[in-house]
N, C-alpha and C positions, 0 to 999 in steps of 0.2 A: 697650656703653652709648652710644657716639657714634652708632651706626647707629640705635638706638631713638630718640635725641633728634632726629636728622635727619628720621626718618619723622614724628615728632610735629610738628616745625616745618612739614613739607610739608603736613600736613593742617590746619594752623591758620593761616589767612590773616591778614595784618596788617589794621589798620583802614583802610589805604589801598587794599586790594584792591578790584577792581571788584565783587566779590560783595557788598560792603557798600553799594554805591551803585547797582547795576543795577536793572533793572525786574523786581521779584519777581512781578508779575502781580496779578490780582484774581480773587476767587472767582466762579465762574459757577454758574448754577442747577443744573448737572449735578454740582456738587461738586468739579469740577476747577479748580485754580488756573491761569489762562491768562495767559501773557506772550508777548512776541514770540519769546523763545527756546524756551519750552515748546511753542509752536504748531508749531514745526518737527518735533515728534514726529509730527504728523499728516502722513501721506504725501501727502494732497491739498494741504495748504498748502505742503509742501516742493516738490512738483512744480510748483505754480503759481509760486512765487517763483523757483525755479530756471529755469523756462522763460522767464519775463520777463527775468530778469537775464542769462541766457546769450544770449538773442536780442539784447538791446540791446548787450551787450558784443561780440558777433560782428560787428556792423555797423560799417564804417569811419566814423570821425568825422573829417571833413576841414575844414580852414580854407580859406576862399575869399576872394578879393578881387574886389569889384564893378568892372566895366569901365564906361567912359563910355557905351557903346552899350546898356547894360542887361544885358550878359552877365556871365559870371564866369569866373575862372581860379583854379586851385589856388595857394596861397601857402605852399609848403613852407619858406620862409625866415622866416616869421613865428614869433616865440618860442613862441606857443601851439600851433603845429602839432605839434611833437614831443611836448609834454605830453599833448595830447588824443588823438593818433593812436598814439603809440608808447610813451612812457615818462614817466608823470607824476611819478615819484619814483625813488629809488635802488633800491628793492626790488620794485617792482610794474611789470608790463607794463600797457599801455593796456587790454587785455582784462580783467585782474584788477581794475584800479581801477574800470572801469565796472561790472563785475559786482558788486563789493562795494558801490558807491554805490547801484546799483539795488536790491540786496538790502536795504540799510538803509531805502531809501525804501518798499519794499513791506511791510516788517515794522513799521517805526516811524513812517512818514510823513514822515521827514526824513533827509537825508544831508548830511554836512558834510565839507569839505576845507579845510585851512588853506593860504593862498597865501603862499609864501615867496619873497622876492626873492633874487637871486644873480647869478652871472656872466652869465647869459643875459638879465637884465633885470628888470623889475618882478615877473615870475613865473618863478621858476627851478624850483620844485617845487610839487606839489599833494599835501599830506599828509592822508590820510583821518583823520577824527576819529570816535570812536564816538558815536552820537547820544545815548546815556545820559549822556555826559560834558559835553554842550553845552546851555546854557540861553539862548535868545534873550529879550531884554527890550525891550519897546516903551515909550518914554517919552511924556509928555504933549506934548512939542514935535515928535513924529513921528520922532525919531531912534531907532535900534536899536543895541544892542551885544550881544555874545555872551560869556557867561561859560563858560570852558573849564577843567575840572578836569584837571590834569596827573597823570602817573603818580606823582609824588612827593608828591601831596596838595595842592600849591599851586593857586591859581586865577588864570588870566589873563583879562583883558578885551580882546576883539578888536573892532575896528570892521568895518563891512560890507565895506570894501575889502580886508580881510585874510582874508576867508573866502568860500568858494564854498558857498552854501546851496541845496541842491536840496530843495524842499518839495513835498509832495503837496497834496491838497485841503485847504483851510484855511478856517476861519470868521472868524479874526481877522486874516488876512493876514500873520501872522508865523511861526506854527508849524503845520506840517502835522499832520493827524490820522492816527493809526495805524489801518490797516484791521483789525488784530487786536483793538485795544481797542473799535472800533465793532461788531465782529461776534464778541465774546467768547463769546456763548452758542452760536453755530453751531460755533465751533472747540471749545468745551468738550464739546458733544454728540459730535463726531467723536472726540475724545480719550477720552471716557468709553466710547464704544462699542468703541473699539480696545482699551482696557484690559479691558473686560468679555470681549471675544472671547479675549484672551490668557489671562485667568484661567480661562475655560471650557475652553480647550484643555489647560490644565495640570492642573486639578483636577476637571473635570466627570465624574461618573459618570452622573448624570441628576438635576440639582439640584432638579427639580420633582416628585420622588417621595418617598413616605414608606414606611418599613418598619413593618408592623403585626405585633405578637406577641400571641398569645392570653392570655398571662399577664404578670406584672410581672417584669422582669429585675432581678437583684441588681446592685449596683455593679460587681462583678468581671466578670459576664457582659456587662453593658452596655459596659464599656470594651474587653473583648476583641472584641466584635462591631464596635464602632466602629473599632478599630485594624485589624481584618481587612479591613473594607470599604475603608478609606483606603489600605491597603497593596496590596491585590489588584485594585482597580478604579479607580484614579486614575493620572494621569501616563501612563507608558509602558504600563501595564496596562489603560488605559481601553478599554472596549468588550468586555472578556472577560465570559464568563458569570458571573453572581453566584450563589453557593451559599447558600441560606437554610436555617436549621435550626429544629426545634421548631415547625413549623406556621406559620412567618412568611410574610407575603405583602406584595406591593408595591401601593401605591395611587398613581395619578397625581394630582398636586395642581394643576398649572397648565399653561400653554402651553409648548411647546418653542420653541427658536430658529426652527425652520422654521415653526411655527404663527404666530409673531409676525412673520414675514417680516423677520427680522433683517437679512439680506443686502440686501434691497431698501431698508430704512431707511438702511443705511450708504451705499448708492449715492446715495440722495436727498441725504443730507448732503454727500457729496462733490461732487455737481452744484451744490449751493448755494455751496460754497467756490469752485468753478470760475467760477461766475457773479460772485462778488465780485471776482475778479481778471480777469474777462473772458477766460477761457481756454476754447477749445472743448473739450467733454467728452472727445473722443477723444484729446486730447493728454495727459490724465492717466489714460488706460486705461479710460474708460467707452465701450465700443464697442457697446452694446446696439442702438442705433439708427443706427449708422454705416453709410453706403453709399459707394460710390466717388464718386458725384456730390456728395453733401452734404458729405463731407470736403473735397473740392476747394473748395467754396464757403466752408466754414468757415475754411479756410486763408486765403482772400482776405479774409474778414471779420476774421480775427485781425490781418492786416497793417493794415487800414484803421482798425479800431475799438480795437485794443489797442496795437500797436507805434507807429503814427503819432502818437497823442497823447503817448506817452512820449517819442518823439524830439523832438517840438515843445517839450515841457516842458524837456528838456535844452538845446535850442538857444537858447531864449529866456533861460534862466537863465545860460548861458555868456555870452551877449551882455551881460546885465545886470551880471554879477559880474566878468567878465574884460576884455572889449573896451572897454566904455564908460568905466569909471573908470580903467583902467590904460593903455590904448593909444590908443583911437580914438573920439573923440566924434562923428565924422562918419559912423559906421557903414560905413566903407569895407570892413572885414573882418567876416566872420561864419563861424560853424561850422555844418556841416550833416551829418546822417547820410545815408549812401547806402543807400536802401531797395531798390535795383534787384535785389539778390540774392534778396530775399523774393518778388519778382514774376516770376522768370524762367520758371517753368512747365516743362513737358516740352519736349523738343527739337522735335518736330513743330509744337507751338503757337508756339514762338519763331520757327522758320524761316518759318512761314506769315505771322506778323506782320511779320517783316523783309521778306519778299517784297512784301507790300502796301505797306509804307513805301518800299521801294526803287522799285517800279514807279510809285508816285504822286508820287515826287520829294521827299519830306521826309527820307529817309535816304540817305546815300552809302555806298559800300562800306566806307570807313574808319569811319563811324559804327557800322555793324553789327559790324565787327571789334572796335571798342572795347567794345561791349556784350557781346561774347563773350570779352573779356579776351585778345584777340589783337593783335599788332603791326599797324601800318598798312602799306599796300602802296605808299606814296609819294603824290606829288601827284595821280596819275591816280585814286587812290581817293577823292579829295575831290569828284569831279564828281557832280552831281545830275541825274537823268534828268527829262525833262518829257514827260508823256503827249501823244501826237499830237493828241488831240481837246480839249486844254485850252488856254486862252489867258488873258491878264491882263485883269482887269476894266477897261473903258474903252479897251482897245487897239483899233486900227482893225479893221474887219470883215475876216475872212479871205477870201482870194480863192477864187472858184469858177469852174469851167469852165462852158461853155455848157449842158451837160447837168445842172448842179447838183452835180457831184462836187467835194468840197472840195479845194483846193490849199493845204494848210497849209505855210507857209514853214519850220516846224520840220523838215520832211523834207529841207530843203536840206542839213542836216548830213550826210546820207547820201551826198551827191555830192561830187565833186572839181571845183573851179572850172576846172580845166585840161582839161575835156572838149573834144573836138574840135567844130568847127562853132559854131553860135550857142549860147553858154553859157546864156542865159535860156531858150531853147527846150528845151535838154537838161534843165535843172532842172525845168521844167514837165512835161516828159514823164515824168521819173522820179517826180515827185510824184504824177502821175496813176496811174502803175503801182503805187506804194506804196499809194495809196488803194484801188485795185482789189484788191491782194493782201490788205490788211487787211480789206476787206469779205468776201472769200472765207474768210479765216482766222477771222473772227468767226462765220460760219455753221458752220464745222467745230467751233469751240469751243462753240457753243450745242448742237450735236448731241451732242458729248461730254458736256456738263453734263447734258443731258436723260437720257442713258443712265445716267449715274452716279446721278442722283436716283432713277431707277426701281430700280436695284440697292439703293440706300439704303432705300427703302420695303420692298423684298422681304426684306432681311436684318436691318434694325434691330430691336433688342430693347430693352425698357424698362430692363434691367440689363446691365452689362458681360458679354459672352459671347464667350469666345475662339473657340468653334466657329463662331459667327455671323460673327465677324470674318474667320476663315479662309475661310468660304464666300463672303463678299463679295469677298475678294482673288482667289479662284479665278475667279469670274465676271468680275471687273474685268480680269484679265490676258487672258482670252479676248477681251474687247471690244477692248482696246488692241492686241492682236495683229492684229486685222482693221482697226482704225481707222488704224494706221500705214500700211497699204496705201492706204486711202482718202485720207489726207493726201498721200501721195506722188503719187497720180494726179491729185488735184484741184488741187494747188498746184505741180505739176511740180518737186518737190524730191526729192533722193536718198532712197532708202528708209532708208539708215542714219541720215540726219538726222531723218526722220520717226519712226523707231523710238526714237531717243534722246530726242526731245521727249516721246513717249508714256511712255517709261520714267521720265523725271523726274516727270511727273504721277502715275504709278502709285506711285512710291516715297513721295511725300508722302501719298497716300491710304492706302497700305498700312500705314504706321506708325501712323496714327490708328485705322484699323479693327482692327488686331491688338490694340491697347490697349483696344478697346471704347469709345473716345471718339467716339460718333456725332455729337455737336455739332461736334467738330473736323473730322470727315469732311465734314459739311455746309459748314463754313466753307472747307475746302480746295477743295471743288468750285467754290464761288464764286470763290475765288482763281485756280484753274486756268482758269476761264472768262475771266478778265482777262488771260491770257497770249496772246491773239490777236495783239497787236502784236508780241510776240516771234516768233510763228510767221510773221507777215508779213515780218519782218526776215530770217528764214531764207530765205524765198522770194526776197527782193531780193538776197541774197548770191549766189544761183544765177544771177540775171540779170546781176550784175556779172561 
């Protein structure tokens, strides 16, 4: 008896239960009642919400302090750093909390967390609140408060400085609008189609046909025929041959699912839902028009047009609700999502970009290592290179020899002031030699680039092609094998050094070609052409 009573109580929620106060949804034209919770039955809605929530949750959310020179540095000792980055409350990780808040925002248009003071300061915990339990109210004097229904049925009134309110697009500036409520009909169509497909798989024998009998069946025969068809030709028996008696025949009444292009209609509805949440179609399984190149660009667009606005919304609201009223009116501290992980790209693309930045002087070795999540190599890794042919705007005119050959003072760094004889004359001599070596290396680099461009034209395909990439690599290695000998003879450098230089260039090109990324191959050719200075330095090392 006690067990029966407990089961009865378990199925009979009290009047304080969320089910009495939650969003029950509204009817749609499709006949489906749509609410934020029921919308999750749509796999397209679920995928869109999950992708957005998990993406924003996976990005590090870091607190920074602004520096007087306009730079910034991490502020791990700030009270908000631990809450936003690691652990906002006693039972959630930073990932779980951000995922939950973003999910609330995407389904209901609002996400709330209560700010609790404690031993750590004005904010010790961020406790998430279910949006259906919170009601913001705007008064005529411009003030706002929040009514929060507690689990015990009581209601608390909180002031803005006691709550973190993440709101979506809003028309009144107070409460965000739910995407599910705004697009109820689209969601209802998808749910209705999903239910229809499920019912068809369970019961369908061919619902658009009629059985014709030449006479009138008595009630007993009619019931026996109906039960027989239901038992033998539905569910697990669907698709088996139908046995008809007494001259019965089948007449088709309407279109089948195939005739009505049911699958295409469902795909169209899912693409509409993906558009609502600005999710690329391939990310929810719509791969009909997906190619290697357009997926790559859609991934970039997802970062720019979907993730970036979400991140900026979070950052501005955190500044408004946490830093300004609780800690810092001077805006010394701020929170920022790190989006670098979404823009990393493949390894050859990253290394090509690093090479350009390093050679042109805006990246140091330690900058590159930090971007690759590696430890620094000490103070020597903080040095920045300066291209030989570059100078500062407004600086004195660079020296030239009588024949017009540039004598760039930046090459002085290649010499040692302790050279024997006249130091100035020795430096000028070496500068001249370096200019000549760089000129010869430039000719070799242009020859190499021209050969690679011809191979690119020969093997390039409109679509990624592994065989074309392998053919490109085969011809490329043949060229570099001969080119290493040309470099050695022209610049008077050891064959081993010339072979290593060619091997480095070939490795960069080969990785991109085997992946079928011809645009990256083209970019790498340009990058390799810019390595003439490095080749000249190899020649100068031999002279030394």
